[in-house]
Structure formats: structure tokens, C-alpha cells
C-alpha positions in Angstrom: 17.9 -8.6 14.4 15.8 -11.7 15.1 14.5 -13.4 12.0 12.1 -15.8 13.6 8.4 -15.4 14.6 6.0 -18.1 15.6 2.1 -18.5 14.8 0.8 -21.3 16.7 2.9 -24.5 16.1 4.6 -23.1 12.8 7.8 -21.1 13.2 8.3 -18.4 10.6 11.1 -16.3 9.3 11.3 -13.0 8.1 12.1 -12.4 4.5 13.2 -8.9 5.0 11.2 -7.7 2.0 9.4 -4.4 3.0 5.7 -5.1 3.8 5.8 -8.7 2.5 6.2 -10.1 6.0 3.2 -8.1 7.1 0.8 -9.9 4.6 2.6 -13.2 5.6 1.7 -12.4 9.4 5.4 -12.9 10.2 7.4 -14.3 7.4 7.4 -17.7 5.3 7.3 -21.0 7.3 10.7 -22.0 8.4 12.2 -25.3 7.0 9.1 -25.4 4.2 8.8 -24.7 0.7 7.1 -21.7 -0.5 6.2 -21.2 -4.4 6.2 -17.9 -6.0 3.9 -18.3 -9.1 3.4 -15.8 -12.0 3.7 -15.0 -15.7 7.2 -13.7 -17.2 8.1 -10.2 -16.1 6.1 -10.1 -12.9 9.0 -10.1 -10.5 9.3 -13.7 -9.3 13.1 -13.7 -9.7 13.5 -10.2 -7.7 11.7 -11.8 -4.9 13.9 -14.6 -4.6 16.9 -12.5 -4.8 15.9 -9.9 -2.3 14.9 -13.1 0.1 18.6 -14.4 -0.1 20.1 -11.0 0.1 18.1 -9.9 3.2 18.6 -13.0 4.9 22.2 -12.6 4.5 22.7 -9.0 5.3 20.0 -8.6 8.0 19.4 -11.8 9.7 22.8 -13.5 9.3 21.2 -16.4 7.5 23.5 -17.5 4.6 22.1 -18.5 1.4 22.3 -20.8 -1.8 20.8 -19.7 -4.9 19.8 -22.6 -7.4 19.5 -21.5 -11.0 18.0 -23.7 -13.8 17.9 -21.2 -16.7 19.5 -17.8 -16.2 23.4 -17.8 -16.0 24.7 -16.9 -12.5 27.0 -14.2 -13.9 23.7 -12.4 -15.3 22.1 -12.9 -11.8 25.1 -11.2 -10.3 25.3 -8.3 -12.6 21.4 -7.7 -12.6 21.2 -7.3 -8.8 23.9 -4.7 -8.7 21.0 -2.3 -9.8 19.6 -2.9 -6.4 22.9 -2.1 -4.7 23.3 -5.7 -3.7 26.9 -6.9 -4.1 26.8 -10.6 -4.6 30.4 -11.0 -5.6 31.4 -9.6 -1.9 29.0 -12.1 -0.5 30.5 -15.0 -2.4 34.0 -14.2 -1.2 33.0 -14.2 2.4 31.3 -17.6 1.8 28.0 -16.3 2.8 26.3 -17.1 -0.6 26.8 -20.0 -3.2 25.3 -20.7 -6.5 24.4 -24.0 -7.8 24.1 -23.8 -11.8 21.7 -26.5 -12.8 21.1 -25.3 -16.3 21.8 -27.5 -19.5 25.5 -26.6 -19.4 25.9 -26.0 -15.8 27.3 -27.6 -12.5 24.9 -30.6 -12.4 24.4 -33.1 -15.2 21.0 -35.1 -15.1 20.4 -37.8 -17.5 17.2 -37.8 -19.3 16.2 -41.3 -18.9 13.1 -43.2 -17.4 14.5 -43.0 -14.0 15.0 -39.4 -13.6 17.4 -39.8 -10.7 18.0 -36.4 -9.2 20.1 -37.2 -6.4 23.4 -35.7 -8.2 21.2 -32.2 -8.0 20.2 -32.8 -4.4 23.8 -33.6 -3.4 25.2 -30.6 -5.1 22.8 -28.4 -3.2 23.7 -30.2 -0.2 27.3 -29.6 -0.6 26.7 -25.7 -1.3 24.4 -25.5 2.0 27.3 -27.0 4.0 29.9 -24.9 2.3 28.3 -21.7 3.3 26.2 -23.1 6.3 23.1 -21.9 4.4 19.7 -21.4 6.0 17.8 -20.3 3.1 17.6 -21.5 -0.5 16.2 -19.8 -3.7 15.2 -22.2 -6.7 14.6 -20.2 -9.7 12.7 -21.5 -12.9 12.6 -25.1 -11.5 9.7 -25.8 -14.1 12.1 -25.0 -17.1 14.2 -27.9 -15.9 11.3 -30.2 -15.9 10.7 -29.5 -19.6 13.3 -32.5 -20.0 10.9 -34.8 -18.6 8.2 -36.8 -20.5 5.0 -36.6 -18.5 3.4 -35.1 -15.4 4.1 -38.3 -13.4 7.8 -37.9 -13.8 7.5 -34.3 -12.8 5.7 -35.2 -9.8 8.0 -37.7 -8.8 11.0 -35.4 -9.5 9.5 -32.5 -7.5 8.6 -34.5 -4.4 12.1 -36.0 -4.5 13.5 -32.4 -4.5 11.3 -31.2 -1.8 11.8 -34.2 0.4 15.6 -33.7 0.0 15.5 -30.0 0.8 13.4 -30.6 3.8 15.9 -33.1 5.0 18.5 -30.2 4.9 16.3 -28.0 7.2 16.4 -24.9 5.1 13.8 -22.6 4.2 13.0 -22.5 0.5 11.5 -20.0 -2.0 10.9 -21.4 -5.6 9.5 -20.0 -8.8 7.0 -21.5 -11.1 6.1 -19.8 -14.4 2.4 -19.4 -15.0 1.6 -19.6 -18.8 -1.5 -18.0 -19.9 -4.8 -17.2 -18.2 -5.7 -20.7 -17.2 -6.7 -22.0 -13.7 -3.4 -23.6 -13.1 -0.9 -21.5 -11.0 2.3 -23.3 -12.7 3.3 -24.7 -16.0 2.6 -28.4 -15.1 -0.3 -27.7 -12.6 1.6 -29.7 -9.9 4.1 -27.5 -8.3 1.3 -25.6 -6.3 -0.1 -28.9 -4.8 3.4 -30.0 -3.7 4.5 -26.8 -2.2 3.7 -25.9 1.5 2.8 -22.4 0.5 1.8 -20.4 -2.7 2.0 -16.9 -3.5 0.7 -15.8 -6.9 2.0 -12.5 -8.6 0.4 -10.6 -11.6 0.9 -7.6 -13.7 -2.4 -5.5 -14.3 -2.5 -3.5 -17.4 -3.1 0.2 -16.6 -3.5 3.3 -18.9 0.1 4.0 -19.1 2.0 1.5 -17.1 1.4 -2.0 -15.5 0.4 -2.3 -12.0 1.8 -5.3 -9.8 -0.5 -7.2 -7.3 0.0 -10.3 -5.4 -2.2 -13.0 -3.6 -1.2 -15.4 -0.9 -3.1 -18.5 -1.8 -2.1 -20.7 0.8 0.3 -21.1 3.8 -0.1 -24.6 5.2 -0.5 -24.5 9.0 -0.3 -20.8 9.7 -2.1 -17.6 9.2 -1.8 -14.8 6.3 -3.5 -12.1 5.0 -5.9 -12.7 2.1 -7.0 -10.7 -1.0 -5.1 -8.8 -3.5 -2.1 -6.6 -2.5 -0.3 -4.1 -4.5 3.6 -3.9 -4.7 6.1 -2.4 -6.8 9.7 -2.9 -7.9 11.9 0.2 -6.8 15.8 0.7 -7.1 16.1 -0.8 -3.8 14.0 -4.0 -4.2 10.4 -4.8 -3.5 7.8 -2.7 -1.6 4.6 -4.4 -0.7 1.6 -2.4 0.4 -0.4 -4.4 2.8 -4.0 -3.4 3.4 -4.7 -2.1 7.0 -6.8 -4.7 8.8 -9.8 -2.8 10.1 -11.6 -5.3 12.2 -9.1 -4.9 15.1 -9.2 -1.0 15.1 -10.2 0.7 18.4 -11.1 4.2 17.9 -9.6 6.9 20.0 -12.2 9.5 19.3 -12.4 12.2 22.1 -15.6 14.4 22.0 -14.2 16.7 24.9 -11.2 17.7 22.6 -12.3 19.8 19.8 -10.2 20.8 16.9 -10.5 24.5 15.7 -10.8 25.4 12.2 -9.4 29.0 13.1 -12.3 30.6 11.4 -14.2 33.0 13.7 -17.9 31.7 13.9 -17.3 28.4 12.2 -16.4 26.6 15.5 -19.6 27.8 17.1 -21.7 26.5 14.2 -19.9 22.9 14.6 -20.7 22.9 18.3 -17.0 23.8 19.3 -15.0 22.5 16.4 -14.3 18.9 15.0 -13.9 16.2 17.8 -10.6 14.7 18.0 -10.4 11.6 15.8 -13.3 12.6 13.7 -13.3 12.6 9.7 -14.9 15.7 8.2 -16.1 15.9 4.5 -16.3 19.2 2.8 -18.7 19.2 -0.1 -19.1 21.9 -2.6 -18.8 23.0 -6.1 -15.8 24.7 -8.0 -14.8 27.9 -6.3 -16.6 27.4 -3.2 -13.4 27.4 -0.9 -13.0 23.9 0.0 -9.2 24.0 -0.3 -9.3 27.3 1.7 -11.3 25.7 4.6 -8.8 22.9 4.7 -5.7 25.2 4.8 -7.4 27.1 7.7 -7.7 24.0 9.6 -4.2 23.0 8.9 -2.6 26.5 10.0 -4.8 26.6 13.1 -3.2 23.1 13.9 0.3 24.7 13.5 -0.6 27.6 15.8 -1.9 25.0 18.2 1.4 23.1 18.1 0.1 20.1 16.1 2.0 19.0 12.9 -0.1 18.6 9.8 -0.2 16.4 6.5 -1.8 18.0 3.2 -2.5 15.4 0.7 -2.5 17.3 -2.8 -4.5 15.4 -5.3 -6.0 18.3 -7.5 -2.8 20.7 -7.8 0.8 20.3 -7.9 2.6 20.7 -4.4 4.4 23.9 -5.8 0.9 25.5 -6.7 -0.6 24.5 -3.5 2.4 26.3 -1.7 1.9 29.4 -4.0 -1.7 29.5 -3.1 -1.3 29.1 0.7 1.5 32.0 0.3 -1.0 34.4 -1.3 -3.1 34.0 2.0 0.0 34.7 4.1 0.6 31.1 5.1 4.2 29.8 4.3 3.9 26.3 3.7 7.4 26.0 2.4 8.8 27.4 5.6 6.8 25.0 7.8 7.7 22.2 5.5 11.4 22.9 6.2 10.8 23.1 9.7 9.1 19.8 9.7 5.6 21.0 11.0 4.0 20.2 7.6 4.4 17.4 5.1 3.0 17.5 1.5 2.0 14.3 -0.1 1.1 14.0 -3.7 0.9 11.2 -6.5 0.1 10.6 -10.1 -3.5 10.3 -10.8 -3.0 8.1 -13.7 -2.7 4.4 -13.0 -2.9 5.4 -9.4 -2.0 2.5 -6.7 -4.4 3.3 -3.8 -2.4 0.9 -1.5 0.7 2.8 -2.3 -1.0 6.1 -1.6 -2.4 4.9 1.6 1.1 4.1 2.9 2.5 7.3 1.4 0.0 9.2 3.8 0.6 6.9 6.7 4.6 7.5 6.2 4.0 11.1 6.2 1.9 11.3 9.2 4.0 8.9 11.1 7.2 10.8 9.9 6.4 14.1 11.6 3.7 12.7 14.2 1.0 14.7 12.5 -2.3 15.2 14.4 -4.2 16.7 11.5 -4.6 15.7 7.9 -6.2 17.4 4.8 -7.0 15.5 1.7 -7.7 17.8 -1.4 -9.9 16.3 -2.9 -11.3 12.7 -2.6 -13.4 13.2 -5.9 -10.0 13.3 -7.7 -9.5 9.7 -6.9 -12.7 9.0 -9.0 -11.3 10.7 -11.9 -8.3 8.6 -11.8 -8.2 4.8 -12.4 -9.8 4.0 -9.2 -13.4 2.6 -9.2 -16.1 3.9 -6.8 -15.5 0.6 -4.8 -11.8 1.1 -4.6 -12.0 4.7 -3.5 -14.6 3.6 -0.7 -12.3 0.7 0.6 -9.2 3.4 0.6 -11.3 5.9 2.5 -12.6 3.1 4.9 -9.2 2.1 5.6 -7.7 5.5 6.0 -10.4 6.6 8.3 -9.8 3.5 10.5 -6.3 4.4 10.9 -7.0 8.0 11.6 -9.4 7.0 14.3 -6.9 4.6 15.7 -4.5 7.0 16.1 -6.8 9.9 17.2 -5.9 12.0 14.1 -8.3 14.6 12.9 -9.1 14.7 9.2 -10.7 16.9 6.5 -11.5 15.4 3.1 -12.7 17.9 0.4 -15.0 16.7 -2.2 -16.4 18.2 -5.4 -20.1 18.1 -5.5 -21.4 19.6 -9.0 -25.1 19.3 -7.7 -24.7 22.2 -5.0 -25.2 25.0 -7.4 -28.3 27.0 -8.1 -30.8 25.8 -5.8 -34.3 27.4 -6.3 -35.8 29.8 -3.8 -37.1 27.8 -0.8 -34.8 24.7 -1.5 -31.3 26.1 -0.8 -29.5 22.9 -0.2 -30.3 21.1 -3.5 -29.2 17.3 -3.7 -26.2 15.7 -2.2 -24.2 13.4 -4.5 -21.7 11.9 -2.3 -24.0 8.7 -1.7 -22.6 7.5 -5.1 -19.7 5.9 -3.1 -21.7 5.9 0.2 -19.4 8.4 1.8 -22.0 9.2 4.3 -21.2 6.1 6.4 -17.5 6.8 6.2 -17.4 10.3 7.5 -18.4 11.7 11.0 -19.1 15.3 9.7 -20.4 16.7 6.6 -20.1 20.4 5.7 -21.9 21.6 2.7 -20.8 24.7 0.6 -23.2 25.9 -2.0 -23.9 28.7 -4.5 -27.2 30.4 -4.7 -28.3 33.2 -7.0 -30.3 35.9 -5.5 -30.7 39.5 -6.6 -28.5 38.9 -9.8 -25.6 38.1 -7.4 -24.0 34.7 -6.4 -23.9 34.1 -2.7 -21.8 31.5 -0.8 -23.6 29.4 1.8 -22.5 27.0 4.3 -24.4 24.2 6.4 -23.3 21.7 8.9 -25.3 18.8 7.4 -24.1 16.1 10.1 -22.1 15.9 13.1 -21.9 12.3 14.4 -22.2 12.1 18.3 -22.5 15.9 18.8 -24.6 19.1 18.6 -24.4 21.5 15.8 -26.2 24.5 14.3 -28.8 23.4 11.7 -29.0 26.9 10.0 -27.4 28.1 6.8 -24.8 30.9 7.1 -23.2 33.2 4.5 -19.4 33.3 4.0 -16.9 35.2 1.9 -13.5 34.3 0.7 -11.1 37.2 1.2 -7.2 37.7 1.1 -7.0 37.0 4.7 -8.9 33.6 4.2 -12.6 32.6 5.1 -14.9 35.2 6.7 -18.2 33.8 8.0 -21.4 35.9 7.8 -24.6 36.1 9.5 -27.5 33.3 9.2 -28.8 33.4 5.9 -32.4 34.7 5.6 -34.5 34.6 2.3 
């Protein structure tokens, strides 16, 4: 596998960290120094170790790990939890350690000269020994605690970086951010000397910490800006880049209509949902939003189109049981690879992670239909209204680019008990401005007439197509949704 990419005049190398190279738009600049800054426990050392490990095992680029604080034996032991065997790589002369701690391989005299030549020479020796292309330097700022002032730190840091660049290697180094102050490192110097700076942070959630990273700078090359979520798994880091929406070309086809599989409903919606459209089904509890979505999904299976069901309100097993009571065996279709069920915890939810869960499921079975049940559950989680909107904008752009047709359900408490002569009542999805995100809005509502509760349906909006403006009755039966006649007062 090739490790190199090129952006303008700057050549990059892939780190091999899942999703990380995407936000770096091709990896870290080759032959340069990139700083990873963050408070203790944010995952700086994990990034360094994976950079070295993936370089050796995926790109045949051997590495040197320089540690200024943690004992190399502890590092070797810790990475075994990710399945990474450093002992084997050392034996094969693909990995070398330089212990620059107080009692390590290199001794630096604490005098006014601060001559770091012994350290640089020791690193050079390790690089030649294993023919390294990558270097990881962990906790370099802790080494500088021996120095008396910032001028000495700057001088020493410039000496080290100049020496590393002379070796022609690509370097990732860490700096510890202490407290919430503006500086990205302990001395406020490291980020100015390095060619690239990436900040990582822990955000306190309700039950756990959420991890985010920000690319601050990459001199001479492009990168994706803004906060990006990531997590540390038992296999290393997984970064969840946001989908760039400005370059998306929609593949909506108004000539191709996707049927609901509900007799009469396709006629009301002008022949079904146009391919690549996003439809919002809004209604109160019990109006059958989930049932409409299941109908749409099952019709897709009948038409030879695989589908993804995103369950955000009920556990997956409950979704399967509900479907089975209406004769739809989701479990069997799941085993056959025709349906993929996606779910997530709604406490401390990671919207970027959920986004990639959905995308992975869609691409895994080449799904052409997606049902999200329901969007309103995201609002009741830890996502803000703006986060939900951004999530839905990214997701809808992805669907349109792929020509995938989607139904999103939305719980609207306002659509109940409209007075005579005003059947529709108010429409509350404006709180997160969903109207501009979706192409079709189908409203489900209750009305009380003659001491009975009736269920009514109206296609409120269908972008780019004709649809019935009338209000229709419907019922939920064991076999599913049954459309009725046009409602008359």
C-alpha cells in the first residue's frame, strides 16, 4: 500500500489511523514535525503509537519511538491491549526505542549551554539502525522542565527540530496542555515551532467523556477545519470526519418513484417518493410513523432494494418483534443481508459516530432506502438543536449524492385535537428548521369527531413534484396501514 499523497508542493504520508487521514486531507506532511496537544488522558500517546505501528505494518515505514517520561517497557505492555506486538517489531529491527528520561539512554547536562547533541545523535543512531521513516516523540515538554527559562526551551526545541528535519523523517510529537488557558502547550512555544498543530480534548458528558480534535494548522497544505469527534477502541483510534457538503452533487431522479407499498398513498404523493428525496413523516404518538417507515422498507425489499432501519426510539429486538406482528420478518432479512439495523445509545451520543454508523451500514449492503425512527429522539439526547440540524444536513447531502431515498420520522406533539375547521393545527418542526432539510413532509394527525378519534394524513410538501392537497383518513390494521377516503367534515 502506498503511503504518500501530494497536495500542491507538500508531500504527505498516511498515518494509517482510521478517519484521521481524511481530516488531514491525505495525511501528515512528509519530513515535517506535527504537534499533538492536549490535556492528560486525551489520547496523545495512543495517536503516536498508532502512527508508528501503522507505518511499520501497513506502509513498510519503520519507526523510532522517543520517550521522555514513560518507561519503554510500560509502553510495550500498554499497546498489547490494541493487539500490537512491539517485541516482535523490535526483534525484526523495524522499531527502536530511545529512552530520554532522567534515567534513560541519554544524559543531558543541566547547565547554561543545554547542548542537545547527545540526544540528537542517539536518535540518529536509532533511525539508521532500523532505517526509520517515522519518529514519535512523547512528552518532550516534560524534558524541558529541567531548563531554567523559555528562551532555553525555544533554543533547545529549535535545535531538536532542525536535527530531526536533517534526518528526513516525519515526526509526531506531543505537548501537554495545562489548564484552560489559551496556550496549546506547557511553555507556549512548541506550537509555534512545529509545522503542524492538532489539539485534542475531552468533553464532559452526562455519563462519559467525549473526545474531539481540531486541526489548528498544517503549514503549506490544506486540511478540514472544525471540531471532529473520535474514540479510542480496542483496535486504536477511530476518527469521524464530517462529510464535506459543498462538493456534493445530487442524484435525485424525479422520473423514478419509490413506492410505500400502501395502496392509495402513492397516488396521493404523486406516484411515490422521487429517488434521492428525503421525506419527513410528522405525527403524534401512536399515529403510525414507524409503521409507515416499515411499509416503505418492506416495499424496497420486494423491489430488490436493500434497506437500513435506524432505531433511535426502541431497542432493535423490539423493532423486530413489532415488525413480526405485522408479518414482516426483519430478522430473516437481516441474516440474508437485505436489511441492516442500526442503533446507538442516546446518552452522550456522538453525532459524527452515528453518522458513520449509518453510512457504513448503507455501504455495507448497498442499501437504496433508509428509515430513521425517529429524528426527535436525537433532540431528547445530548445533541443540541443545531447539532441535530448539522447532522441531518450532512446525512441528507450524503443520501442525495448516492441517490438513496430516506424517510425520517418526527414526533410532533402539536398535531392533536385540532378544532373543527382547522384540521392541521401547528407544525413544530420549525424549531430546528427541518423544512429546508427535507424534500417531502407528510403530516399525521388526530382529530376528535363524534366522540371518536380519527387518524388523518396530508402531504404538506413535495419539492419539485405534484401531490394531492386533500386530507385523507387512514387506519392501522394487523396487516399494516390502510388508506381511507378523502376526509369530509
